[in-house]
C-alpha positions in Angstrom: -9.1 19.5 -25.8 -8.8 22.8 -27.6 -11.5 25.4 -28.1 -12.4 24.3 -31.6 -12.7 20.7 -30.7 -14.7 21.6 -27.5 -17.1 23.6 -29.6 -17.5 20.8 -32.1 -18.4 18.3 -29.3 -20.9 20.7 -27.7 -22.5 21.2 -31.1 -22.9 17.5 -31.6 -24.4 17.1 -28.2 -27.0 19.8 -28.8 -27.8 18.2 -32.1 -28.5 14.9 -30.3 -25.6 13.1 -32.0 -23.6 12.5 -28.8 -24.6 11.7 -25.3 -22.6 12.7 -22.2 -19.9 10.4 -21.1 -21.9 8.4 -18.6 -24.6 7.6 -21.2 -22.3 7.1 -24.2 -20.1 4.6 -22.3 -22.6 2.7 -20.2 -26.2 3.8 -20.9 -28.4 1.0 -22.0 -29.7 1.6 -25.5 -33.4 1.5 -26.3 -33.1 -0.5 -29.5 -32.9 -4.2 -29.1 -30.5 -4.7 -32.0 -28.2 -2.1 -30.6 -28.4 -3.8 -27.2 -27.1 -7.1 -28.7 -24.0 -5.4 -30.1 -23.2 -3.2 -27.1 -23.5 -5.8 -24.3 -19.7 -6.4 -24.3 -19.0 -2.7 -23.9 -21.4 -2.4 -21.0 -19.9 -5.5 -19.4 -16.4 -4.0 -19.6 -17.8 -0.8 -18.1 -19.3 -2.7 -15.2 -16.2 -4.7 -14.5 -14.1 -1.5 -14.5 -16.1 0.0 -11.6 -14.6 -1.5 -8.4 -16.2 1.0 -6.0 -19.7 -0.2 -6.4 -20.7 -3.5 -4.8 -22.3 -6.1 -7.2 -26.0 -6.0 -7.5 -26.5 -3.5 -4.7 -28.6 -0.4 -4.6 -27.1 2.5 -2.7 -29.0 4.7 -0.2 -29.3 7.8 -2.4 -31.9 9.6 -4.4 -31.8 9.3 -8.2 -31.9 13.1 -8.6 -32.7 16.2 -6.7 -36.4 16.9 -6.3 -37.2 13.7 -8.2 -36.8 10.8 -5.8 -37.8 7.3 -6.9 -40.9 6.0 -5.2 -39.9 3.5 -2.5 -41.0 0.0 -2.6 -40.9 -3.1 -0.4 -39.2 -6.4 -1.0 -41.2 -9.5 -0.6 -41.0 -10.3 3.0 -40.8 -13.5 5.0 -42.6 -14.2 8.3 -41.5 -12.2 11.3 -39.7 -9.3 9.5 -42.5 -6.7 9.8 -40.5 -4.5 12.1 -37.4 -4.5 9.9 -39.5 -4.1 6.8 -41.3 -1.0 8.1 -38.3 0.5 9.8 -38.0 3.1 7.1 -40.1 4.2 4.2 -37.5 6.4 2.5 -36.5 5.6 -1.0 -33.8 2.9 -1.4 -33.8 2.0 2.2 -33.1 -1.6 1.4 -29.7 -2.9 0.3 -29.9 -6.0 -1.9 -27.2 -8.2 -3.4 -27.4 -10.8 -6.1 -25.0 -13.6 -5.7 -23.2 -14.1 -9.0 -21.7 -17.4 -8.1 -24.8 -19.6 -8.1 -27.7 -17.5 -9.1 -29.2 -17.3 -5.6 -30.3 -14.1 -4.0 -29.6 -12.3 -0.7 -31.4 -9.6 1.2 -34.9 -10.8 0.3 -34.7 -10.2 -3.4 -37.5 -12.1 -5.2 -36.4 -14.4 -8.0 -38.2 -16.1 -10.9 -37.7 -19.9 -11.2 -36.6 -21.2 -14.6 -35.6 -24.6 -15.7 -33.8 -26.5 -18.4 -32.7 -30.1 -19.1 -29.2 -31.5 -18.6 -28.6 -35.1 -19.4 -32.3 -35.8 -19.2 -32.6 -34.1 -15.7 -34.6 -31.0 -15.1 -32.4 -28.2 -13.6 -34.1 -25.2 -12.0 -32.5 -21.9 -11.4 -33.7 -18.5 -10.1 -33.3 -15.3 -12.0 -32.9 -12.2 -9.8 -34.9 -9.1 -10.3 -33.5 -5.7 -11.2 -31.7 -3.5 -8.7 -33.7 -0.6 -10.2 -37.4 -0.2 -9.4 -40.1 -0.1 -12.0 -40.3 3.7 -11.8 -36.6 4.0 -12.6 -37.0 1.8 -15.6 -40.0 3.8 -16.9 -38.3 7.1 -16.3 -35.1 6.1 -18.2 -36.9 4.6 -21.2 -39.2 7.6 -21.5 -36.5 10.3 -21.1 -33.2 8.9 -22.3 -33.8 9.9 -25.9 -34.6 13.5 -25.0 -31.7 13.9 -22.5 -30.6 17.4 -23.6 -34.1 18.7 -23.1 -34.3 17.6 -19.5 -33.6 19.6 -16.4 -30.3 19.1 -14.6 -32.0 17.1 -11.9 -33.6 14.7 -14.5 -30.3 14.4 -16.4 -28.7 13.3 -13.1 -31.3 10.7 -12.6 -31.0 9.5 -16.2 -27.2 9.2 -15.7 -27.6 7.2 -12.5 -30.1 4.8 -14.1 -27.8 4.4 -17.1 -24.9 3.5 -15.0 -26.9 1.1 -12.9 -28.3 -0.5 -16.1 -24.8 -0.9 -17.5 -23.6 -2.6 -14.4 -26.6 -4.8 -14.3 -26.1 -5.8 -18.0 -22.7 -7.2 -17.0 -24.2 -9.0 -14.0 -26.8 -10.6 -16.3 -24.1 -11.9 -18.7 -22.1 -13.2 -15.7 -25.2 -14.8 -14.2 -25.8 -16.9 -17.3 -22.1 -17.6 -17.9 -21.7 -19.0 -14.4 -24.9 -21.0 -14.9 -23.4 -22.5 -18.1 -20.1 -23.3 -16.3 -22.0 -25.4 -13.7 -23.5 -27.6 -16.5 -20.7 -27.8 -19.0 -21.9 -31.3 -20.2 -24.7 -29.5 -22.1 -22.2 -27.9 -24.4 -20.4 -31.3 -25.1 -23.4 -33.5 -26.0 -24.2 -34.7 -29.5 -25.8 -37.7 -31.2 -23.9 -40.6 -32.7 -25.5 -39.8 -36.1 -24.2 -36.2 -36.0 -20.7 -37.5 -35.3 -20.8 -40.0 -38.2 -21.9 -37.2 -40.6 -19.0 -35.0 -39.5 -16.5 -37.8 -39.8 -17.7 -38.5 -43.3 -17.2 -34.8 -44.2 -13.7 -34.8 -42.7 -12.8 -38.0 -44.5 -13.9 -36.6 -47.9 -11.8 -33.4 -47.3 -8.9 -35.5 -46.1 -8.6 -37.1 -49.6 -7.9 -33.6 -50.9 -5.3 -32.9 -48.2 -3.4 -36.1 -49.0 -2.8 -34.8 -52.5 -1.1 -31.7 -51.0 2.5 -31.5 -49.8 2.7 -32.7 -46.3 5.4 -30.3 -45.1 5.4 -26.6 -45.5 7.7 -23.9 -44.1 7.2 -20.1 -43.5 7.5 -18.2 -46.8 6.5 -14.8 -45.5 4.4 -12.8 -43.1 1.6 -10.6 -44.2 1.1 -7.5 -42.0 -2.5 -6.5 -41.4 -3.4 -2.8 -41.3 -6.5 -3.1 -39.2 -7.8 0.3 -40.2 -9.5 2.0 -43.1 -7.4 4.7 -44.7 -9.0 8.1 -44.4 -10.0 9.9 -47.6 -10.1 6.6 -49.5 -13.7 5.5 -49.0 -14.4 3.6 -52.2 -11.1 3.0 -54.1 -9.6 -0.4 -53.5 -12.7 -1.9 -52.0 -14.1 -5.2 -53.4 -16.9 -4.5 -55.9 -19.0 -6.8 -58.1 -18.7 -6.4 -61.8 -21.1 -9.1 -63.2 -22.0 -12.8 -63.2 -20.3 -14.6 -66.1 -21.6 -18.2 -65.8 -24.4 -20.1 -64.0 -24.7 -23.9 -64.3 -26.8 -26.8 -62.9 -30.1 -27.1 -61.2 -31.7 -24.6 -58.8 -34.5 -25.6 -56.5 -37.7 -23.5 -56.3 -38.4 -23.0 -52.6 -42.0 -22.5 -51.8 -41.3 -21.7 -48.2 -38.5 -20.0 -46.3 -39.1 -22.2 -43.3 -36.3 -24.8 -43.3 -38.3 -26.9 -40.9 -40.7 -27.8 -43.7 -37.9 -29.6 -45.6 -36.4 -31.6 -42.6 -37.9 -34.8 -41.4 -39.3 -33.9 -38.0 -37.1 -30.8 -38.1 -34.0 -33.0 -37.3 -30.7 -31.9 -38.9 -29.5 -35.5 -39.1 -31.6 -37.1 -41.7 -31.7 -40.9 -42.4 -29.5 -40.6 -45.6 -27.3 -37.7 -44.6 -24.3 -39.9 -43.7 -24.3 -41.5 -47.1 -24.7 -38.2 -48.9 -22.0 -36.6 -46.9 -19.5 -39.2 -47.9 -20.6 -39.3 -51.5 -18.1 -37.9 -54.0 -19.2 -34.7 -55.8 -18.3 -33.2 -59.2 -17.4 -29.9 -57.5 -13.8 -30.3 -56.5 -11.0 -27.9 -55.5 -11.1 -24.8 -57.6 -7.5 -25.5 -58.9 -8.9 -28.6 -60.6 -11.9 -26.7 -62.1 -11.3 -26.6 -65.8 -14.1 -24.1 -66.3 -12.6 -21.7 -63.7 -9.4 -21.7 -65.6 -11.0 -20.9 -68.9 -13.1 -18.2 -67.4 -10.0 -16.6 -65.8 -8.2 -16.6 -69.2 -11.3 -15.2 -71.0 -12.1 -12.4 -68.5 -8.4 -11.6 -67.6 -8.9 -12.6 -63.9 -5.7 -13.0 -61.9 -7.3 -14.9 -59.0 -9.8 -17.7 -58.9 -11.3 -18.1 -55.4 -14.2 -19.8 -53.7 -16.8 -17.8 -51.8 -16.0 -19.7 -48.6 -12.3 -18.9 -48.8 -13.0 -15.3 -49.7 -15.4 -15.0 -46.7 -12.7 -16.2 -44.3 -10.1 -13.8 -45.8 -12.5 -10.8 -45.6 -13.4 -11.5 -42.0 -10.0 -10.5 -40.6 -10.9 -7.6 -38.2 -9.5 -7.1 -34.7 -12.9 -7.9 -33.1 -12.7 -11.3 -34.9 -9.3 -12.3 -33.7 -10.5 -15.7 -32.4 -11.1 -17.0 -36.0 -8.6 -19.6 -37.1 -8.2 -21.1 -40.5 -5.7 -22.5 -43.1 -6.5 -21.6 -46.7 -4.7 -23.5 -49.5 -3.3 -21.4 -52.4 -1.9 -22.7 -55.7 0.1 -20.5 -58.1 -0.1 -21.8 -61.7 1.4 -20.5 -65.0 -0.3 -21.6 -68.2 -0.6 -20.1 -71.7 1.2 -17.0 -70.6 -1.5 -16.5 -68.0 -0.6 -16.6 -64.3 -3.5 -17.6 -62.1 -3.7 -17.8 -58.3 -6.2 -20.4 -57.1 -7.5 -20.1 -53.5 -9.5 -23.1 -52.3 -11.9 -23.6 -49.3 -10.3 -23.5 -45.9 -9.0 -26.8 -44.6 -10.8 -28.6 -41.7 -9.5 -27.6 -38.3 -7.3 -30.0 -36.3 -9.6 -29.7 -33.3 -13.2 -28.6 -33.2 -15.7 -28.2 -30.3 -19.0 -30.0 -30.2 -20.7 -26.7 -31.1 -18.5 -26.2 -34.2 -19.1 -29.8 -35.2 -22.9 -29.6 -34.9 -22.9 -26.2 -36.8 -21.2 -27.9 -39.8 -23.6 -30.9 -39.5 -26.6 -28.5 -39.4 -25.5 -26.7 -42.6 -24.9 -30.0 -44.4 -28.2 -31.4 -43.2 -30.2 -28.5 -44.3 -28.5 -28.4 -47.7 -29.0 -32.1 -48.2 -32.7 -32.2 -47.3 -33.6 -29.2 -49.4 -31.6 -30.3 -52.5 -33.3 -33.7 -52.4 -36.8 -32.6 -51.5 -39.4 -34.2 -53.8 -41.7 -31.2 -53.3 -39.4 -28.9 -55.2 -38.9 -28.5 -59.0 -35.9 -28.0 -61.1 -35.4 -24.3 -61.6 -34.6 -22.1 -64.5 -31.0 -23.1 -64.9 -31.6 -26.8 -65.5 -30.1 -27.4 -69.0 -28.5 -24.3 -70.4 -25.4 -22.6 -69.1 -25.9 -18.8 -69.1 -23.0 -16.6 -70.1 -22.3 -12.9 -70.3 -22.2 -11.0 -73.6 -18.5 -11.6 -74.1 -18.8 -15.4 -73.8 -18.0 -16.9 -77.2 -14.8 -18.8 -76.5 -15.3 -22.4 -77.7 -13.1 -23.9 -75.0 -15.0 -22.1 -72.3 -18.3 -23.2 -73.7 -17.2 -26.9 -73.9 -15.9 -26.8 -70.3 -19.2 -25.3 -69.2 -21.3 -27.9 -71.0 -19.3 -30.8 -69.3 -19.7 -29.2 -65.9 -23.4 -28.4 -66.4 -24.2 -32.1 -67.2 -22.5 -33.3 -64.0 -24.3 -30.7 -61.9 -27.7 -31.6 -63.3 -27.1 -35.3 -62.4 -26.4 -34.2 -58.8 -29.1 -31.6 -58.6 -26.6 -28.9 -57.5 -25.5 -25.6 -59.1 -22.4 -23.4 -59.5 -22.2 -19.6 -60.3 -19.2 -17.7 -61.4 -18.8 -13.9 -61.0 -16.1 -11.3 -61.8 -15.2 -9.0 -58.9 -12.6 -6.3 -58.8 -10.3 -5.1 -56.0 -8.5 -2.0 -57.3 -6.9 -3.1 -60.5 -7.0 -6.9 -59.6 -9.8 -8.9 -61.2 -11.1 -12.0 -59.3 -13.2 -14.9 -60.4 -15.4 -16.0 -57.5 -17.2 -19.4 -57.5 -20.2 -19.9 -55.3 -23.5 -21.8 -55.2 -27.1 -21.3 -53.8 -29.5 -23.5 -51.9 -32.4 -22.5 -54.1 -34.6 -19.8 -55.4 -37.4 -18.4 -53.2 -40.6 -18.4 -55.2 -42.5 -15.4 -56.4 -44.5 -15.1 -53.2 -41.2 -15.2 -51.3 -39.7 -12.3 -53.1 -37.8 -14.1 -56.0 -34.6 -14.1 -54.1 -31.7 -16.6 -54.1 -31.2 -18.4 -50.8 -28.3 -20.1 -49.0 -28.3 -21.7 -45.6 -26.5 -21.2 -42.3 -26.8 -22.8 -38.9 -26.5 -21.5 -35.4 -26.6 -23.8 -32.3 -28.8 -22.7 -29.4 -28.0 -23.7 -25.8 -30.1 -21.1 -23.9 -33.6 -21.7 -25.3 -34.9 -21.9 -21.7 -34.3 -18.2 -21.5 -34.2 -16.9 -25.2 -32.2 -17.3 -28.4 -28.5 -16.6 -28.0 -26.8 -13.4 -29.1 -25.0 -13.2 -32.4 -21.3 -13.3 -32.1 -18.9 -11.1 -34.1 -17.5 -14.1 -35.9 -21.0 -15.2 -37.0 -22.1 -11.7 -38.1 -18.9 -11.1 -40.0 -19.3 -14.4 -41.8 -23.0 -13.7 -42.7 -22.3 -10.1 -43.7 -19.7 -11.1 -46.3 -21.6 -14.2 -47.5 -24.6 -12.0 -48.3 -22.2 -9.5 -49.9 -20.6 -12.2 -52.1 -24.0 -13.8 -53.1 -25.7 -11.2 -55.2 -29.5 -10.8 -54.8 -29.6 -13.4 -52.0 -31.1 -13.9 -48.6 -29.7 -16.0 -45.8 -31.9 -18.7 -44.2 -30.5 -19.1 -40.7 -31.5 -22.4 -39.0 -31.5 -22.0 -35.2 -30.9 -25.5 -33.9 -31.7 -26.7 -30.4 -28.5 -28.3 -29.3 -30.3 -30.7 -27.0 -32.6 -32.2 -29.6 -30.7 -31.3 -32.8 -33.9 -30.0 -34.3 -34.5 -26.7 -36.0 -36.3 -24.5 -33.5 -36.7 -21.4 -35.8 -35.7 -20.2 -39.2 -34.7 -16.5 -39.5 -34.5 -15.0 -42.9 -31.8 -12.3 -43.1 -30.4 -9.9 -45.7 -27.4 -7.7 -45.4 -29.4 -4.9 -43.9 -30.6 -7.2 -41.1 -27.0 -8.2 -40.2 -25.9 -4.6 -40.5 -28.5 -3.5 -38.0 -27.6 -6.4 -35.6 -23.9 -5.7 -35.7 -24.2 -2.1 -34.7 -20.7 -0.7 -34.2 -19.0 -4.0 -33.1 -16.9 -4.2 -36.3 -16.3 -2.5 -39.6 -16.4 -4.7 -42.8 -14.3 -2.0 -44.5 -11.4 -3.0 -42.2 -11.7 -6.6 -43.3 -11.7 -5.5 -47.0 -8.6 -3.4 -46.3 -6.8 -6.4 -44.7 -7.8 -8.6 -47.6 -6.1 -6.1 -49.9 -2.8 -6.8 -48.0 -3.3 -10.5 -48.5 -4.2 -10.1 -52.1 -1.2 -8.0 -52.8 1.0 -10.7 -51.3 -0.4 -13.7 -53.1 -0.5 -12.0 -56.5 3.1 -11.1 -56.0 4.3 -14.7 -55.4 6.9 -15.4 -58.0 7.4 -19.1 -57.6 4.8 -21.6 -58.8 3.6 -24.2 -56.4 1.5 -24.8 -53.3 1.1 -22.3 -50.4 -1.0 -22.1 -47.3 -2.4 -18.9 -45.7 -2.5 -19.5 -41.9 -4.2 -17.4 -39.3 -3.8 -18.4 -35.6 -6.4 -17.8 -32.9 -5.8 -14.5 -31.1 -3.5 -13.1 -33.8 -4.6 -9.6 -34.9 -1.6 -8.2 -36.7 -0.4 -10.8 -39.3 -1.2 -13.8 -41.5 1.5 -16.3 -42.1 2.1 -17.6 -45.6 3.5 -21.2 -45.7 5.0 -22.7 -48.9 5.8 -26.3 -49.9 9.4 -27.2 -50.3 12.6 -27.1 -48.3 12.6 -25.5 -44.9 13.0 -21.8 -44.8 12.9 -19.1 -42.1 11.2 -15.7 -41.9 14.5 -13.9 -42.0 17.2 -16.5 -41.4 19.2 -17.0 -38.2 17.2 -17.0 -35.0 13.9 -16.4 -36.9 14.2 -19.7 -38.7 10.9 -21.6 -38.2 10.6 -25.4 -38.4 8.4 -26.9 -41.1 4.7 -27.4 -40.5 3.0 -30.7 -41.1 -0.4 -29.9 -42.6 -1.2 -33.6 -43.1 -1.9 -34.2 -39.4 -5.3 -35.7 -38.5 -8.0 -33.2 -38.6 -11.5 -32.9 -37.1 -10.6 -34.2 -33.7 -13.1 -33.3 -31.0 -12.0 -31.0 -28.1 -13.8 -30.1 -24.9 -13.7 -26.4 -25.5 -16.8 -24.5 -24.6 -17.9 -21.2 -26.1 -20.5 -19.4 -24.0 -22.8 -16.9 -25.7 -25.3 -15.1 -23.5 -29.0 -15.2 -24.4 -30.5 -12.3 -26.1 -32.3 -9.9 -23.8 -36.1 -10.0 -23.9 -38.3 -7.6 -21.9 -41.1 -8.6 -19.7 -44.5 -8.3 -21.3 -47.3 -6.5 -19.4 -49.7 -3.6 -19.4 -47.9 -0.3 -19.1 -44.6 -2.1 -18.4 -41.3 -0.6 -19.5 -37.9 -2.1 -18.9 -34.3 -0.9 -19.7 -32.8 -3.3 -22.3 -30.2 -5.7 -21.0 -31.4 -5.6 -17.4 -33.1 -8.0 -15.1 -36.9 -7.4 -14.9 -37.9 -4.9 -12.2 -39.9 -6.0 -9.2 -43.5 -4.9 -9.6 -45.1 -5.5 -6.3 -48.8 -6.3 -5.9 -50.3 -3.8 -3.6 -51.5 -5.7 -0.6 -54.3 -3.9 1.3 -54.0 -5.6 4.7 -51.1 -6.5 6.9 -52.1 -8.9 9.8 -55.8 -7.8 9.9 -54.8 -4.1 9.7 -54.7 -1.7 6.8 -51.1 -1.2 5.7 -49.7 2.2 6.6 -46.4 4.0 7.1 -45.2 3.4 10.6 -42.7 6.2 10.4 -45.4 8.7 9.8 -47.6 7.2 12.5 -44.8 7.6 15.0 -44.6 11.3 14.2 -41.3 11.2 12.3 -40.6 12.6 8.8 -41.0 10.2 5.8 -39.6 10.3 2.3 -41.4 12.2 -0.4 -42.1 9.2 -2.5 -43.4 6.9 0.2 -46.0 4.5 -1.4 -47.8 3.8 1.9 -50.8 5.7 3.4 -49.9 8.4 5.9 -52.4 7.9 8.7 -52.2 9.4 12.2 -53.0 7.4 15.4 -56.6 8.7 15.5 -57.1 7.9 11.8 -55.8 4.4 12.4 -58.4 3.9 15.1 -61.1 4.6 12.5 -59.6 1.7 10.4 -59.8 -0.9 13.2 -62.9 -2.5 11.8 -62.0 -2.3 8.1 -60.6 -5.8 8.0 -63.6 -7.5 9.6 -66.1 -5.5 7.4 -64.2 -6.2 4.2 -64.1 -9.9 5.2 -67.9 -10.0 5.5 -68.3 -8.2 2.2 -66.2 -10.8 0.4 -67.9 -13.8 1.8 -65.8 -14.5 4.9 -62.4 -14.0 3.3 -60.5 -10.7 3.1 -58.7 -10.4 -0.3 -55.1 -9.3 -0.4 -55.6 -6.9 -3.3 -58.5 -4.5 -3.7 -59.1 -2.3 -6.6 -61.3 0.3 -4.8 -61.5 1.3 -1.1 -64.7 -0.1 0.4 -66.4 2.6 2.5 -69.7 4.2 3.2 -70.1 7.1 0.7 -72.6 8.9 2.8 -70.4 8.9 5.9 -67.4 10.1 3.8 -69.5 13.1 2.7 -70.7 13.9 6.3 -74.2 12.7 5.6 -76.4 10.3 7.6 -75.7 6.7 7.0 -78.6 5.0 5.2 -78.1 1.8 7.3 -78.7 3.7 10.6 -75.1 4.0 11.8 -71.7 2.5 11.7 -72.7 -0.5 13.8 -75.4 -1.6 11.3 -73.6 -0.4 8.1 -71.8 -3.2 6.2 -69.2 -0.7 4.9 -66.4 1.0 7.0 -67.0 4.6 8.0 -63.9 6.5 6.8 -63.2 10.2 6.2 -62.5 11.5 2.8 -58.8 12.0 3.6 -58.4 8.4 4.8 -60.0 7.1 1.6 -57.6 9.1 -0.5 -54.6 7.8 1.5 -55.8 4.2 1.3 -56.2 4.5 -2.5 -52.4 4.1 -2.6 -52.9 0.4 -1.8 -55.5 -0.2 -4.5 -54.5 -2.1 -7.7 -54.9 -0.1 -10.9 -57.3 -1.5 -13.4 
């Protein structure tokens, strides 16, 4: 690093824009949304540190002159000597077993439970390897790191590194727990399967009209970066809506549970409605889309679902897989590229199947709800100022009548990408009423398998999809139905806008990179010279290219050894696989008075301060033996003579509390007169119901009292 760069980094640090390496790479953030998006980075950091044993706390202070107060682990019978062998900070070594969720070394765990195939399964959640004082110190001081002393900075660094490692341990803990009960991720109802098969069967009718055999026509290289100095030019931008047709429901509530029978995503008539033919077919068969492309000089007609898939190509979303059909047509001296909805996948997991069923179930119940009214676009097709073409008006009138009978709607908007104009077709679930903000709404579903702990994190694939869907649906909000996978019922509805998704995604991906890659695809499809049918194919794990398949005779990418056999796109689709996608539950802090916890970590052990230990006041045995004790020792420091004064404390406290000595005491019971050196009002220690203790002993015993 040269001097100029070094000065720039130092300046950013002092301005608070950059943390030191340990914090930047592994420090747990304080914002919960940022925590969701940085869990993977912290997990990789934790896995990359082979020198530190998993879940252990080392015998070292957190920083010079600022040792962490020591604390004791919950003990079992017979370990008093071992437990009191040392009172120095971090004297105990503890290890959390990542294989089965059990604990070692006396770490206290919390018992949780969930159901698997009707049986209740209990598991134990470990406590944090950092004490409550560490958590509080980090949360209160991490944001003002550069204003701290070197000793406090060292302590913050240590806590950040421990928290980062613990975040990885937490993710691994729940992942191993899910691996032990994989059947939970493969269960579904017979009704959900019937609905999904009806959907696949309807789409299969479209596929049978396509050419069965396709060969590689070309390979589209993805750039996977945003060109510097070109922040706005070439990005996708909305010009205006040119047509809106059909019926739009007025939604009185944004709670999707209110529209579902018993909150179930599989309604009684969902199967029949899923198999029912609709007037909204593939966009290449949409006569209105063709006329609008001619009238508004659009080179591409594309559905919002297809555009969302093409825009979601970023390196962080390499696991996405899809096949998007493309048709190039030449008519009336106008060349139009039609891009339809992605084809159903050949194999889907139970989670992907239920996600599709959830979206269809929500849309079906809301559109057919009797409590809603036909909205503002019920009989008249609305056009832009330029609309005056008789052929376009006639096609719009025909489509509008069909949509009104179905109770559905279609919208058409003109978008631009550089010099290319696109016609985008999309629809809405309904219109949120005036009290709900007068926003359009469209649905999405997310399966939840960890409700016993919390709702699951948002994956990059989900956030990319929601971000672009909100971008492509002007003036709209997303109604996300979080579905309990066990009961197939909507557990919660989350209303999201693009700002919400943007805050949740943090720095996990850049939508601009997806737009840049879409430009590469758009350039290729608009440059196709031959009319006919094509398929854009993206394989799982591929980050550098998209393959373009074309119907016709077999061709290779470059001839010779690169020749690729034809691809049969007519193979059966929608087959169920046994794949499992584990998503860790979102972190949620423990709730309590004056309780602070580092995001992403296990909860710290907050020990109840027991006053007695086997009929004797608790004390530091190291100090009593005349040895030196740690600065942060939480136990009373009493000499042998002072301990002798406390011999009758247990019996007197027992009498004061009705024959039973409590474990926790809020104030030290003692004779106030004796502590001040004055005569006892009861005539002496033998007759006094309160222990006679000196002022120093009282101050030391206050360490054992519970704070109110």
